[in-house]
Structures are given as structure tokens and as C-alpha cells.
N, C-alpha and C positions, 0 to 999 in steps of 0.2 A: 520402489527403491531407486535412488538416483546415483549417478556416477560419484558424487561427493561422498556418498556413504561407503564406497569401496576403494576409491583411489588412494594412492600413496601421495600425501601432501608433501610439498617442498622437495621435489625430486632432485637428484643429482643431475647437474647440467654441465655443458661444456660450450666454449665459444668456438666459432668457425675457424679462427686462426690458430687454434691449438693443434699440436701435432697428433697425427693418427696414433702414434706409439703411446703418447700420454693418454689418449682416449681409451686405448686397449687396456692400459694399466688401471685406469679408473674403473672400467667395466669389470675387470678381474677382481680388483680389491673389494668393490661393492657387490659383486656377484650379480651384475646386470646384463641383460641382453639388448636393451634399448637405452639410448642416451639422448635426451632432447638437446638440441643445439639452440642456444639463445644469443641474442646480441647483448651489448653492454648494458642495455636497459631492461633485460630480462624477457624480451619478446621472443617468441618462438620463431626461428628461421629455418629449422630443419630437424631431422632426426637421424641418428646414426644407429644402425642395426649391427649387432656383433657379426652376423654372417656377412654383411657387406664389407665390413672392415677387414675381416679375415680373408675374404676373397681378394680384395684389393691388395692386401699385404702379401698374399701368395704370388700375385702377378708382378708386384713392384717391390720385391723384398728389400732391395738396397736403397730405394728412393725414399727421401724424406717427404712424406705426404702430410698435408694439413687436413683437418676434419672437413673443411669446405669442399675438398676434392672427392670425398667419399659419401657425404651425407645426402639424404633424400630431401629435396626442397619442397615438393608439393605434398605437404603433410596433412593427412586427415586428422581432425581434432574435434574434441567435444567440449561442452561447457559443464560446469559442475552440476547444473540442474537437468542435464540430459538423462532421460530414463535409462537405467542400466541395460534393459533389454535392447534398446536402440543402439547403444554402444556395442553390445555383443554382436548384433546383426552387422554393423559396420565392419567390425573386425573379421567376422566370418566371411562376409561377402567380398572383402578385399584381401583376404588371406594375410592379415597383419597380426602381429603379436602384442601390440600396444597402441594406445591412443593418448597423446598429450592432452591435458585438460587445461584450457585457457579461460581467462576472464574476458569481459567485454572489450578490454583494451589490448587483447592478444598476449597478456602476460601469463606465463606458465604458472599454474597453481597446483598442478599434480600430474600424475600419469596413472592410467589404468591398464593393467596387463592381463594376459590370459590367466595367469595364476590368480589374480584378483577375481576374475570371472568364475573360475572353478571353485574357489572358496565360497562365493556367493551362491552358486548352484548347490553346493554340498549343504549349506545352511538351509536353503529353501527345501530341499529334499528331506533333510533331517526333521525340519519343522513339520512338514507334511506327514511324515511317518509318526511323529509324536501325536499329532491330531488323530490319525487313524487308530492309534492304539488306545485312545481314551474311551 
């Protein structure tokens, strides 16, 4: 199984110059915890985690922040053909909840999250039980 089989394609993204407040609104509206940050060409330049945004907001409650001030810039990423178990190990070893999925040009094509991994695990376990019961 590859990342492309489990990722959410066409993820919601935001540009670095956007306000942190608008990023929080987007996250709440779409019920997201991770928001890839892309440049005008759709290339991944960072990722914004809800927890980082909320922490920054609590420290600078009245300041108008831009996404670029809060986002992580050194983003671990995978390609669509990455084996899903490799992506899961990256996430577990680095204690991160999602991985942006990029093509060879660095354009974001999806995102894979902990929830996607749990669903994949549940399906594999279910399939294994079904085989055992035969």
C-alpha cells in the first residue's frame, strides 16, 4: 500500500502572508489540525499545526500575526509512491501528526494524517481477521 492510496488529495492550503486568524478560521471550518503552507505556485513552503497556532495566539493575543511567523519551515514530506509503512514510521519517529505529499516538482498533491493511518491499520486488521475466520 502506498501513500497515494490513503492520502487526502487536493488538501486545503494557505499562503504564508495570510493572517494567523484566517488560518485558524480555515482550520475550524474544515475541522483540520494541520494546514500546508504553499507559495503562489502551489509549492510547499511550510506547515501550520493547530497547536502551534493556538500557542502563538495565547502569547500574542492582540498582535496581528501572519502564517509565516508561526509555520514550521523544515517540513518532512513524502511522495505519493512512498510505502505507507515508511510514512507511518516517519510520523511516529518524529512525533508529527501529518505529512504533506508532494510531487517531483515540490507541488503539494495531498496530505496524509494520523487518522488516515488509523483507518488503514483498521482495514488491514479487519482483512486479517476475515482471512482467519475462513
